[in-house]
N, C-alpha and C positions, 0 to 999 in steps of 0.2 A: 201953745208955744208958737212963736213966729218963725218965719223962714230963717232969719239971721241966727236966732238962737239954736235952731235945729242944725244949721250948717256948722256952727261953732262946736256943738256937742259932737257931731259926727266927725269933725276934724280931730277932736281930742281922741275919740275912739279909734280913728284911723292911725294916729301916731302911736297909740298904745299897741295896736295890732302890728304895725311895722316893727316896733321894738321886739314884740314877741316872735315875729318871723325871723328877725336877725338872730335872736337868742337861740331859737330852735336850729337855725342853719349852722350856727357856731357849734352847738352841742353835737349835731350829727357828724360833722367832720372831725370833732375832737375824739369821739368815742369809736371812730372807725379803727379797726385793728391794723397793726403793722407799722413799720417804720417807713416814712415817705421816701427815703433814699433807696429802699428796696425796689421801687418802681423807676427811679430816675438814674440809677447807677449803671444800668446795662448789664454786661456780663459780670459774673462773680470775680472779684479781685481787680476790677477796673479802677476802683478808688481805694486809696490807702485808708487805714483807720484814722490817721490824723486828718485827712481831707474830709472824711465823713463827719468827724467831730466838729471840724471848722464850719462845714455847711449847716449842720444841725444847730449850732449856736447862732450862726448868721440868720437862720430862718426863725429863731426864737423858739426852737423845739423844746428847750429846757426851761423856758420862762414859766412862772406860776400861771395857773389858769386865769386868775383875775387880770393879770397883765395882758395875756393874750386876748381876753374878752374885750378889754378897754381899747386895745389897738384895733381889733377887728371892727368894733362898732364905729370907732372914729374913722377908719379908712373907708368903710362902706358909705357912711353919711357924707363924707367929703370927696367921694369918687376917686380915692386913691387906691386903685384896685391892684397895684403891683404889676408883676411881670409873669408871663407864662413860665411854668416850671420846665417846659420842654424846649421852647424856642427862645425864651428870654425876652421876647417882645412885650411891650406894655399891653396888659389885658384890655384896657379901654380902646386901644388902637385896633386890636384884633376884633373886638366885638363891634366897633363902629363900622368896620368893613363889611360885616355880615348882616347888620341890622337892615340896611336898605333893601337887600335881596329878600329877606324874610318879610318885610312890610309889603313889598310889591306882590310876592307870591301869595301870602296869607291874606293880605288885604283884598286883593282882587277876587280871589276864590271865595272868601267869606262873604263879601258883599253880593256877588253873583248868586251864591248859594242861598243867602237870606231872601233875596228878591224872588228867585224861582220858587223856593220852598213856600214862602208865604202866599204867593200868587196861586200856585197849584193847590195849596192847602185850602184856600178860600173856595176855589172851584170844586174841590173834592167834597167839602162840607156842604156846599150848596146843592150838589148833585148826589148827596149821600144815599147809599144803597143802590145806585145805578151802575151801569157798566163803566162809565168814566171814573167814578169814585173807586171802584174795584181795581181798575187798571192802574190808576195813579198810585194807589196805596201799595199794590203788589210790586210795581216797578221800583218804588222808593225803598221798599223793604229789601229787594234784591241788591240794589246798588249800595245801600247802607250796610249790608252784611258782607259784601265782597271785600277781601283784603286789598288795601291800597297798593301793596307791592305787586300783587298779581295784576291789578288793573294797569299799573304803571308799566310792567313788562309787556303786557299785551299791546298797549298803546305804542311802546317803542318798537315792538316787533312788526305791527301792522303799518302804522303811520310813519315810523322812522326808518326801519330797515327795508320793508317790502315796498311801500308806496313812495318813500323818500319825500314826503310832504313837509316833514318837520325835522329839526335836528334832534339828536338822541341825547343831548346833555348840555351842560354849562348854561351860563346866563346870556352870553353874547358871543358872536363869532370872533375869531382872531383876524385882525386886519394887518397882514404882513407889510403893507405899503407904508405903515406908520411906525415910528420907532417904539411907541408905547403899546402897540398892538390894538389901539383904539383910535377912531377918528377924532379930530378936534371937537370939543364939546360946543354946544350952542352958547352956554353961559357957565362960568365957573367963578365961585366966590367963596370966601372963608368966613365962618362964624366960630368965634373962639378958636379952638384948635382943630375944628372939623372943616373939611373941604367939601362944599356942596357943588356937585357937578350935574348940570342939566344937559343931557345928550342931544346931539343933532337929530334932525328928522330921520336920516338914514339909520343912525344907530338906534333910535327909538323904535322904528319898525322892526329892526333885527331883534331887539330885546323882546318885543311882543311875539315874534315868531318863536323864540326860545321858550317863552312863558306859556304858550298855548297848551302843550301836552300836560305838564305838571298841574296847571290850573284846572284843566278839564278833569283830571283824576280827583282832585280835591273837591271840585264842585259836585261830581257824581257821588262822592262819598258823603258829603255834608248836607246836601239839600234835602235828603230824605228825612232827617231829623226835624228840620223846620217844617216840612210838609205835614208830618204826622202830628207834631205839636200844635200847629195852626189848625189842622182839621179837628183835633180833639177839643180845643178851646172854642172854636167857631160853632161846632155842633151844640155845645152847651149854651153858648150865647144866643143862638138862633131859636132856642126854645123859650126865651124870656118874654115877658109880657110887652116890654117896650118895642120889641121887634114886630109883634102882632099889631101894636098901635101904629108904628111907622108905616107898615104896609097898608093898614086901614086908611091912613091919611092920603094914600095914593102916591107915595114916594117911589121913585124908580128902584128896581131891585139892586142896581149897582150902588146907589146911595145907601140902601139898607145894609148891604153887605159890608161895604168899606167904611162908611161914615159912622154907622151905629154899631154893628156887630163886631167888626174887627177892632175898633177903638176900645171897646169894653173887654174884648178878649185878648188884648195885647200885653197885659201885665206879665204873664208867664213867658211871653216871647221876649220882652225886654230883659228879663233875667237871663234867658238863654243867649241872647245876642250880646249882652254885656260880658258874660263869661267867655263867649267866643272871642271877642276883641281883647279881653283880659289875657287870654292864653295865646294871643297872636304871636307874641315874641318868643313863645316856646318853640315855634317853628313846626315843621312836619318832618320828623326824623326819617321816617321810612321813605316818603316821597322825595325828599331832598337827596337821600342816599341813592335811590334808584336813578334819578335824573342828574346826579352830580351837581346839584344846585348848592352853591356856597352860602348857605344861610345859617341861622342860629341853630336849627335842628341838627344839621350835619356837624356843626361845631360842637354841640353838646355830645353827640355820639363819639366824636373823635376824642374829646376831653375825657369821657368815661373810659374809653379804650386805653388811653395813654396815662390815666390817673393824673390828669392836669388839674389839681385841686384849685389853684387860684382862679382858673376860668370857671370851674363848676360853682365855686362860691358866688361869683358875680352873676352867673346865669340864673341860679336859683333865686337870688335876691331880686333881680330885675323882673323875673316872671311873677314872683309873689307880689312885688310892688305894683305891677300892671293889673293883676287881678284885684287887689285891694282898691285901686283907683277906679277900676271899672265898676265894682260894686257900689262905691260911693256915688258915682255918676248915675247909676241905675236907680238908687234910692231917691235922688232928686227928681229924676224923670217921672217916677211913679206919681208924685204929687201934681205934676204938670198935666199928665194925661188923664188921670182919674181924680177929679175934684173931691171925691168922697174920702180920699186919704188925707188925713190931717198930720201935720208935723208935730207929733207928740213923742 
């Protein structure tokens, strides 16, 4: 089977999987017990019985399940996400405000974690059994097992409150000299209904200053997994005959490690990296909460606490969609990196 046919077949499977995820998401929220107005009405008696009935009919609570299902699928596929049950604001607007913050935090921390983890994993595998290998493995196990909320609070206590090197929360400082609280952007333009804002140099540095502590916590927590996985796959690859042959040809050890061993040991890493980027938009609920970072993780936690089902519907759908796309991309990369894999 050629690449085009493989991609076409995978696209069909992907569309079927998206439909399955949407159906499952619909069923989960339909079978949840309780009347939704129990969570939105506030104190008992704050809404009259007539008002309750009016709202339930407005929300389609009494519609047959197949009508609800068709409306749900249509709205999700056409990005008509409705409004928040708590604030009344459009869900798409609320999510679009949190997405850039999550992409910055999770993207930066994930990329740094992958780079550090793979580099140290290769070194540990090359020095396997030695003191350096033991130290790297032991350190990664410790940081990987420490709770992120504890690391976050320790960082805030030491670097934020005691040393005062970094701010203790938020994404950017408040600038009282400007009416909007932010300095004028370097560039601002609109794509469809979204406003893209490129900050000035001064604001960019300030955002990096706020990003440092939460990103450090996530890097310390994440890099150990990539280190251990890289070490395990590299140790297995370094015992293969082609590695002995490469060394017998007089190749430099760096070329043997990175060009031959790491390339052939990278398939499990690709899967892990794809899943990491797939779950990127799920955010980091604990870290974002500790550092008051207004991302999708914190938004998910608030939506769960406030029973804001419209936002949860969309968040679960977006996260599942990102994971499906990441797996699809990973399948294509397999064949590029390893020519032994055929598109069948």
